[in-house]
C-alpha atoms as one frame of an Amber mdcrd trajectory, in Angstrom:
protein
 -39.279 123.076 204.484 -39.074 124.166 200.978 -41.708 121.441 199.706 -43.978
 119.973 202.652 -46.087 118.242 199.893 -43.294 116.113 199.081 -41.828 115.519
 203.010 -45.509 114.456 203.556 -45.509 111.803 200.817 -41.774 110.643 201.542
 -43.393 110.239 205.259 -46.197 108.494 203.799 -43.786 106.288 201.904 -41.769
 105.299 204.541 -44.838 104.483 206.621 -45.363 101.922 204.212 -41.981 100.627
 204.390 -41.576  99.952 208.523 -45.595  98.625 207.993 -44.058  96.089 205.063
 -41.234  95.138 207.077 -43.283  94.604 209.992 -45.430  91.767 207.947 -42.918
  90.481 206.404 -41.600  89.017 209.460 -37.805  87.418 209.976 -35.576  89.448
 207.353 -34.154  85.358 205.776 -38.002  85.310 204.767 -38.176  85.656 200.930
 -41.136  88.089 201.407 -38.680  90.348 203.150 -36.573  91.535 200.296 -39.498
  91.547 197.779 -41.648  93.837 200.558 -38.435  96.196 200.855 -38.378  96.308
 197.014 -42.522  97.081 196.775 -42.100  99.758 199.200 -38.914 101.570 198.215
 -40.942 101.784 194.790 -44.175 103.134 196.670 -41.828 105.797 198.086 -39.824
 106.474 194.762 -43.225 107.086 193.336 -44.812 109.380 196.288 -41.538 111.416
 196.028 -41.816 111.926 191.860 -45.514 112.595 192.510 -45.252 115.044 194.713
 -42.307 116.879 192.714 -44.448 117.113 189.520 -47.470 118.138 191.100 -45.369
 121.121 193.286 -43.907 122.251 189.908 -47.234 122.312 187.941 -48.423 124.281
 191.211 -45.260 126.699 191.048 -45.614 126.905 186.981 -49.492 128.169 187.282
 -48.525 130.782 190.394 -45.368 131.739 188.416 -47.008 132.457 185.439 -49.931
 134.497 186.723 -47.598 136.366 188.963 -45.023 137.941 186.500 -46.535 140.278
 184.034 -44.162 139.463 181.205 -45.293 135.222 181.598 -48.980 136.416 182.117
 -50.420 135.125 178.733 -54.478 135.585 177.893 -54.723 131.805 178.840 -53.062
 131.287 181.562 -55.885 132.190 184.303 -58.506 129.666 182.127 -55.980 127.291
 182.310 -55.229 127.829 185.738 -59.488 127.667 186.758 -59.282 124.411 184.062
 -56.300 122.599 186.626 -58.296 123.520 189.814 -61.561 121.892 188.494 -59.891
 118.668 187.155 -57.238 118.200 189.693 -57.891 114.512 190.460 -57.157 114.343
 186.794 -53.734 116.143 186.837 -52.956 113.848 190.152 -53.537 111.016 188.315
 -51.648 112.508 185.464 -48.606 112.782 187.463 -48.894 109.646 189.039 -48.703
 107.835 186.032 -45.727 110.176 184.809 -43.720 109.010 187.755 -44.470 105.514
 187.589 -43.624 105.422 184.121 -40.671 107.970 184.511 -42.226 110.597 182.045
 -41.971 114.419 182.521 -44.795 115.876 182.940 -44.625 118.309 179.913 -45.890
 122.209 180.089 -47.344 123.082 176.810 -45.498 125.840 175.244 -44.284 126.954
 179.063 -48.345 127.700 180.240 -49.850 125.527 182.434 -51.223 123.228 180.470
 -50.097 119.434 181.263 -49.700 116.504 179.139 -48.070 113.233 179.790 -45.126
 112.932 177.603 -42.889 109.765 176.711 -40.745 107.897 179.006 -36.980 108.910
 179.262 -34.078 106.294 180.357 -32.792 107.729 183.213 -29.222 105.806 182.923
 -26.690 106.671 179.728 -25.218 109.712 177.949 -27.819 111.613 176.057 -25.676
 112.483 173.124 -23.239 110.116 171.214 -20.430 112.024 170.778 -18.615 114.916
 172.903 -19.454 118.300 171.634 -16.892 121.232 172.075 -17.261 123.975 170.180
 -14.535 126.344 169.643 -11.959 127.950 172.747 -15.580 128.025 174.767 -15.604
 124.303 174.408 -12.348 123.839 175.445 -12.251 125.963 178.536 -15.315 124.067
 179.461 -13.369 120.741 178.681 -10.690 122.258 181.339 -13.279 123.013 183.841
 -14.772 119.327 183.461 -11.401 117.718 184.558 -11.257 119.927 187.870 -15.122
 119.884 188.777 -15.415 116.023 189.396 -12.924 115.308 192.136 -14.350 118.788
 193.587 -17.560 116.957 193.625 -16.480 113.928 195.254 -16.122 114.604 198.735
 -20.101 115.944 198.336 -21.171 112.495 197.363 -19.263 111.017 199.584 -20.945
 112.539 202.319 -24.300 112.616 200.492 -24.905 116.420 200.263 -25.928 115.705
 196.822 -27.558 112.512 195.762 -25.943 109.719 193.435 -28.930 108.704 191.838
 -29.206 108.379 188.010 -31.218 111.433 186.599 -29.934 113.960 189.286 -28.702
 117.233 187.718 -26.439 119.388 189.158 -25.914 123.083 188.625 -22.228 124.710
 188.771 -21.290 128.042 188.822 -17.702 129.592 188.926 -18.740 132.871 187.985
 -21.113 134.925 186.252 -20.533 133.586 182.701 -19.165 129.858 183.472 -22.405
 127.979 184.166 -22.276 123.773 183.686 -24.952 121.387 184.341 -23.733 117.837
 185.752 -25.945 115.070 184.658 -26.016 111.654 186.594 -26.077 109.058 184.308
 -25.156 105.908 186.194 -24.285 105.074 189.712 -22.641 102.371 191.688 -21.023
 101.848 195.265 -18.409 104.203 195.378 -18.660 106.057 192.409 -20.379 108.204
 190.321 -20.547 108.485 186.248 -22.085 111.674 184.948 -22.430 113.949 181.850
 -20.816 117.545 181.796 -22.987 120.256 180.055 -21.375 123.937 179.231 -23.659
 126.958 178.169 -22.598 129.936 176.227 -19.793 131.704 177.875 -18.126 134.887
 175.906 -21.144 136.509 173.487 -24.400 135.155 176.000 -27.508 136.394 174.894
 -29.802 139.447 177.112 -31.787 137.207 178.789 -28.569 134.306 179.497 -27.042
 137.153 181.142 -29.956 138.187 183.413 -30.544 134.627 184.452 -27.048 134.579
 184.585 -26.998 137.300 187.541 -30.236 135.721 188.951 -28.082 132.496 189.852
 -25.221 134.393 191.153 -27.459 136.504 193.607 -29.536 133.347 194.883 -25.975
 131.989 195.541 -24.737 134.927 197.144 -27.969 135.279 199.081 -27.630 131.393
 200.362 -24.106 132.004 201.265 -23.370 135.255 202.166 -26.274 136.631 203.156
 -26.568 141.194 203.342 -28.405 142.585 206.345 -31.640 142.916 206.261 -32.658
 146.448 205.615 -35.152 148.548 208.057 -38.745 148.435 206.135 -39.437 148.049
 202.297 -38.269 151.348 201.373 -35.238 152.943 199.595 -33.719 156.273 199.642
 -32.961 157.241 196.444 -29.624 159.487 195.882 -29.030 162.439 193.647 -31.307
 165.334 193.223 -34.054 163.212 194.398 -32.346 162.662 197.935 -34.789 162.161
 200.580 -37.689 161.414 198.536 -38.773 157.598 199.494 -40.644 154.950 196.475
 -41.732 151.840 197.295 -40.482 149.016 195.612 -43.787 147.206 194.468 -41.698
 144.988 191.619 -43.592 141.349 192.455 -40.517 138.729 192.931 -40.893 135.033
 192.828 -38.462 133.011 194.601 -36.158 130.647 193.178 -37.575 127.186 192.311
 -35.218 125.247 190.111 -32.213 125.486 191.754 -31.467 124.508 195.515 -28.137
 125.517 196.402 -26.019 123.208 198.578 -21.959 124.675 198.591 -19.345 126.603
 197.478 -15.980 124.865 196.982 -12.969 125.714 195.838 -10.336 123.743 194.299
 -11.968 123.803 190.238  -9.369 125.164 187.401 -10.672 127.413 184.346 -10.599
 130.381 182.755 -12.388 133.678 182.919 -13.300 135.378 180.098 -13.763 139.266
 179.756 -13.993 141.124 177.139 -13.859 145.165 176.456 -14.540 147.286 173.653
 -11.686 149.879 172.549 -13.967 152.698 170.858 -11.988 155.803 171.969  -8.824
 153.814 173.173  -7.200 152.688 170.093  -8.350 155.402 168.064  -6.439 158.234
 169.965  -2.939 159.165 168.516  -1.557 159.110 172.089  -2.329 156.016 172.355
  -1.366 154.879 168.912   2.053 156.551 169.725   2.781 154.508 172.808   1.981
 151.300 170.340   4.373 151.966 168.221   7.018 153.479 170.243   7.030 149.857
 172.865   7.120 148.350 169.505  10.582 149.330 168.359  11.396 148.561 172.108
   9.786 145.090 171.962  12.104 144.239 168.564  15.171 145.025 170.284  14.197
 143.225 173.672  13.244 139.992 171.611  16.745 140.396 169.219  18.715 140.534
 172.376  16.845 137.446 173.906  18.007 135.660 170.769  21.119 133.307 171.113
  22.607 133.270 168.242  20.732 136.321 165.359  20.780 135.263 161.747  22.970
 137.586 160.042  20.636 137.102 157.084  18.229 139.201 158.674  20.490 142.407
 158.447  19.347 142.015 154.577  16.136 143.247 154.611  15.610 145.544 151.331
  14.733 149.161 153.394  15.191 152.141 151.601  18.272 154.096 153.161  15.959
 157.508 153.598  13.319 155.005 155.431  15.968 153.561 157.522  17.379 157.138
 158.297  13.743 158.173 159.426  13.669 155.297 161.807  16.699 156.213 163.722
  15.020 158.988 164.335  12.838 157.160 166.938  15.460 154.616 167.835  15.026
 153.801 171.442  18.549 154.704 172.805  18.749 154.303 176.479  16.725 151.402
 176.118  18.922 149.746 173.549  22.169 150.421 175.743  20.568 149.363 178.842
  20.286 145.576 176.945  23.569 145.693 176.048  23.106 146.564 172.279  25.347
 149.586 170.354  22.899 151.831 168.629  22.762 152.561 164.591  25.727 155.506
 164.131  22.714 158.411 163.279  20.702 157.415 166.767  24.045 158.280 168.459
  24.496 161.451 166.678  21.089 162.497 167.429  21.935 162.165 171.235  26.096
 162.732 171.399  26.893 165.457 173.387  28.943 166.878 170.549  26.933 170.723
 169.830  28.093 170.011 166.113  27.016 166.577 165.789  23.282 167.973 167.353
  23.580 170.797 164.392  24.420 168.048 161.615  21.315 166.256 162.707  19.268
 168.826 162.754  20.150 169.618 159.646  19.748 165.783 158.461  16.311 165.494
 159.952  14.987 169.064 158.517  15.553 166.971 154.538  12.392 166.280 153.217
  13.201 162.531 152.971  13.996 162.009 156.469  10.800 164.123 157.933   7.443
 163.354 159.139   4.480 164.951 157.080   1.108 165.913 158.580  -1.212 163.044
 159.613  -2.330 160.952 157.617  -6.093 159.038 157.943  -6.350 155.513 158.080
  -7.917 155.297 154.567  -5.906 158.277 152.752  -2.990 157.480 150.368  -0.763
 160.166 150.330   1.857 159.199 147.673   5.587 160.239 148.942   7.419 163.251
 147.258   9.886 162.748 144.640  12.936 163.892 146.249  15.970 165.404 143.932
  19.549 164.063 143.513  21.170 166.951 145.002  19.184 166.332 148.072  20.565
 162.974 148.553  23.849 164.224 147.762  23.688 166.587 150.374  22.564 163.721
 153.208  25.855 161.759 151.956  28.290 164.338 152.800  26.479 165.162 156.207
  26.500 161.663 156.945  30.073 161.415 156.487  30.314 164.382 158.675  28.643
 162.635 161.285  30.408 159.788 161.117  33.453 161.161 161.831  32.206 164.082
 164.324  30.622 160.808 166.685  33.242 158.880 166.194  34.763 159.705 170.113
  30.983 158.943 171.523  30.756 155.353 170.240  31.049 153.287 173.182  33.075
 149.967 172.441  31.505 146.599 173.219  34.637 144.316 171.759  36.637 143.175
 174.767  39.027 141.606 172.755  41.829 143.093 169.961  40.113 142.079 166.654
  42.418 143.273 164.682  46.026 142.800 163.439  47.410 145.690 165.516  45.148
 145.129 168.755  43.163 148.268 167.590  39.473 148.246 167.241  38.545 149.289
 163.679  36.788 152.643 163.144  32.448 152.367 162.819  30.968 151.900 159.598
  29.253 154.138 157.311  25.786 153.798 157.009  26.200 153.266 153.212  28.263
 150.447 153.715  27.040 148.471 156.989  22.734 149.652 156.244  22.312 149.976
 153.252  23.617 146.123 151.833  22.146 144.455 148.865  18.970 141.912 149.364
  20.722 138.819 151.136  24.278 140.075 150.742  26.593 138.664 153.780  29.566
 140.248 152.483  28.003 143.497 153.598  28.905 142.814 157.048  32.336 143.265
 159.207  34.888 140.665 158.050  34.917 139.110 161.211  31.505 138.912 162.879
  32.837 139.106 166.282  33.375 142.803 166.460  30.646 145.151 168.256  28.350
 141.154 167.925  25.348 143.316 169.146  25.453 145.427 166.633  23.531 144.051
 164.187  20.372 143.659 166.482  20.419 147.372 166.176  20.268 147.280 162.986
  17.931 144.924 162.077  15.435 146.278 164.472  15.931 149.847 163.117  15.333
 148.319 159.458  12.283 146.333 160.806  10.227 149.378 162.465  11.355 151.063
 158.869   9.713 148.548 157.053   6.009 148.586 158.860   6.301 152.084 160.244
   7.997 154.186 157.935   7.742 152.073 154.297   4.347 150.729 154.892   3.170
 154.652 156.080   4.687 156.107 153.348   6.717 158.279 155.769   4.316 159.782
 157.484   3.848 158.979 161.288   2.871 155.485 161.986   0.108 157.059 164.739
  -1.646 158.813 161.770  -2.088 155.610 160.072  -4.958 154.909 162.613  -5.913
 151.409 164.271  -6.681 149.419 160.845  -2.366 149.644 160.460  -2.420 148.697
 164.046  -4.732 145.327 163.421  -2.825 144.738 159.966   0.507 143.833 162.233
  -0.853 142.763 165.277  -2.733 140.069 162.990  -0.563 139.302 160.282  -2.670
 140.465 157.466   0.313 142.511 156.030   1.410 139.101 154.559  -1.732 138.102
 152.985  -1.665 138.927 148.994   1.299 141.965 149.731   3.932 142.307 146.622
   5.812 144.928 148.417   9.674 143.419 148.419   9.854 143.532 151.703   7.225
 141.455 152.426   8.707 138.844 150.292  11.580 139.425 151.740  10.328 138.790
 155.244   7.993 135.540 153.787  11.023 133.628 153.117  12.525 134.498 156.832
   9.342 132.928 159.093  11.545 132.878 162.243  11.677 136.686 161.420   8.956
 136.884 160.652   7.141 135.751 164.110   9.245 137.759 165.983   8.046 141.039
 164.291   4.544 140.194 165.144   5.374 139.444 168.447   7.056 142.331 169.378
   4.193 144.376 167.635   1.736 142.354 170.291   3.933 143.251 172.855   3.432
 146.681 171.578  -0.582 146.796 171.801  -0.537 145.516 175.199   1.854 147.997
 176.843   0.711 150.607 174.829  -3.021 150.121 176.008  -1.856 149.078 179.472
  -0.567 152.653 179.779  -3.507 154.411 178.018  -5.841 153.109 180.366  -4.198
 153.731 183.283  -3.469 157.343 181.772   0.223 157.352 182.256   3.108 157.712
 179.246   5.688 155.750 177.872   8.049 158.153 179.612   7.103 156.883 182.858
   8.598 153.441 182.468  11.992 153.046 183.328  14.281 150.395 181.263  14.417
 148.126 184.742  10.877 148.457 184.599  10.207 148.079 181.384  12.542 145.019
 181.185  10.544 143.816 184.027   7.093 143.961 181.919   8.786 142.327 178.764
   9.951 139.263 181.012   6.289 139.335 182.621   4.811 138.894 179.111   7.427
 136.298 177.600   6.696 134.400 180.988   2.926 134.646 181.443   1.413 135.526
 178.609   0.090 134.753 175.532  -0.799 137.358 172.704  -2.348 136.509 169.375
  -5.323 135.754 166.902  -8.141 132.974 168.023  -6.484 130.579 165.558  -4.649
 129.433 168.725  -6.022 129.696 171.285  -6.968 126.083 171.728  -3.019 125.333
 171.957  -2.510 128.673 174.621  -5.521 126.842 176.753  -3.701 123.082 176.417
  -0.492 124.869 178.050  -2.440 126.249 180.611  -0.931 130.129 179.660  -1.870
 132.180 183.030  -2.967 134.680 180.713  -4.187 135.083 176.702  -4.956 138.532
 175.131  -6.267 138.388 171.532  -7.461 142.183 169.423 -10.462 141.115 167.256
 -12.052 143.713 164.629 -15.923 143.322 165.096 -16.544 146.176 162.438 -14.433
 147.972 160.043 -14.377 151.227 162.276 -15.045 149.394 166.279 -12.496 146.825
 167.453 -12.828 144.416 170.706  -9.784 143.062 173.544 -10.685 139.417 174.680
  -9.148 138.315 177.296  -8.652 134.536 178.882  -6.937 134.549 182.720  -6.353
 131.600 184.110  -7.261 130.871 187.683  -8.531 128.610 190.517 -11.894 129.487
 191.119 -14.322 129.151 193.666 -17.822 126.515 192.096 -21.084 127.483 193.834
 -22.996 123.987 193.748 -26.621 123.530 193.768 -29.075 120.470 192.572 -32.024
 121.210 190.078 -35.402 119.721 190.261 -35.264 116.964 187.751 -39.439 117.313
 187.000 -38.786 121.302 186.259 -35.376 120.181 184.057 -37.079 117.257 182.258
 -40.210 119.311 181.337 -39.025 122.232 179.766 -36.521 119.427 177.332 -39.639
 117.535 176.542 -41.515 121.211 176.017 -38.549 121.405 173.326 -38.863 117.951
 171.616 -42.774 118.308 171.267 -42.540 121.816 169.508 -39.443 120.440 166.918
 -41.187 117.085 166.444 -44.517 118.186 166.186 -45.042 121.820 166.124 -42.407
 122.599 163.474 -41.375 125.746 166.012 -37.349 125.390 165.068 -37.178 129.005
 165.804 -33.543 129.684 167.674 -34.876 132.713 169.541 -38.823 131.175 170.711
 -37.316 131.377 174.063 -34.406 133.979 174.111 -36.885 137.143 175.124 -38.248
 135.746 178.374 -36.044 134.789 180.622 -37.842 132.801 183.329 -36.250 133.898
 186.745 -37.542 131.091 188.866 -37.240 127.996 186.199 -34.398 129.469 184.027
 -35.885 128.577 180.919 -33.620 130.128 178.624 -30.490 127.913 180.127 -32.140
 124.853 180.548 -33.267 125.181 176.999 -29.807 125.987 175.594 -28.345 123.321
 178.045 -30.509 120.848 176.121 -30.609 122.025 172.391 -27.647 123.879 171.779
 -24.753 123.612 174.515 -21.482 124.977 174.184 -20.241 121.905 175.516 -20.961
 118.231 176.127 -18.509 115.935 177.767 -18.178 111.924 177.523 -19.423 110.057
 180.186 -17.184 111.279 183.537 -16.296 109.250 186.282 -15.728 109.652 189.562
 -14.202 107.262 191.917 -14.722 108.753 195.811 -14.127 105.743 198.129
């Protein structure tokens, strides 16, 4: 009903078929198959002429109707086409006979005969897959062909070579399926994927038009009364007439909405105003400490050499100030002595700890900007002597408050040995295993607390010169998230960490978990204190099972493994950061057929401009989106698609 000219030509063609069949006589005669072949070619020719003339008429009408497309030459060319209509019809018939597109020069109603193109065979010699977007389209193509098989089986879409389908699963994921060969019960097609993550404004506009077209076709909205809209706000009650010209979709004809495709949905958000907030940064670093303890608790066998991390004692004490005692006890990890003294019920221990944290080397100075470098103040020797004496008193006063996790007697007398001094268990020489207890079974979880505290001290105390880590800004967060701190650093602790790659991966993983949880709570407007230890453990377990968080270099591997959620932090500029997320989902795909005459005309116009007019500007079509021909998407699919698959064969019978 939408193509009266095509229907008329098809009816006329089938009348020719009936006439030829009747004149041929018996089906067993030689003239019968020859006559049917000639009649079929005539029908195909008639339909091809109708398609090309209908395309020419629509392009002329749209160019005159839409203000953005109304060139000064449009009206004279329209008059010329009307006066030379017989020539235009003959040109369309010749194009249909040669299987060549009717080319519109510069998308103007100036039509020329283009060279013939093969209807069968792939358009490219080798498959194309650019970056992570190409990987996502590669995953989509594997499940798309079985979804289209029922439509080919029932005849809802044509299996004729040259048929083009447009499939859109969500607003950004758009593919073009080009049938390149077919036979009895099988179809071979080529899948092309368009921009996904950073589309241009015109691409985004045309993708929105596609979604609106499918929405109106499959889920039409209830009709409005009249053609007037009531504006809300201060002008409520004032009616305005919507007079913007509208041209119906021409190139796309919706067919069906099919479930069952497997794909990733990409989404991105700018972190401006969020990651540079002090409260958010504080939660990120807090969850970093929690993540270290969680991952160490999940490690089946902790390497005792990890306790040899070269961290200064004053940095360790500063990190112990932030040790999450309740979280450690929930995981079954014995906290360090200093952290227990901080939360000991003994008033004397509390007073002693306040005296310790009041010392210059264990306090947190004022905020440090992300680009400021404030040198650490030198500490007199008498301060260190006072600290040693205070730590001896803390050890003695907190011995009774230490929970014992040793289930068996480890000493010859069957008594639990007293806790080690900080200078014995913490300030061990680099790589010196002799500083550990003689029997490693003594408080087997003790090394986890020591390792986590030392690592936190390395990154959030020593690297920020003893200042509050949230004062270092988002630049410090990105350095730890991306692992940039490992590049070119001559610090002894970083060199030591490079020698232990397993521990280095654990640290980066813990910090990435902290970024994820911190940003989640910041978006919800909550604080880290709102999560109970049990809820926090569930969050970490979910991150372990269903999430992959990291840089772009490992996205392809995560997509191959079909991890449900992929998250990455990216630096756009020196002060702007962006969060990108991919979510694996079973999606609904909207399927529609594309008018071959319109698509091939756009592709022929591109070849003409590139080969004869030297117009190789990539932006030549990006500033004008065509609402009915989807010109921007068609040009992109031909010239620089993100993904082009190898020929995929689908058997549907």
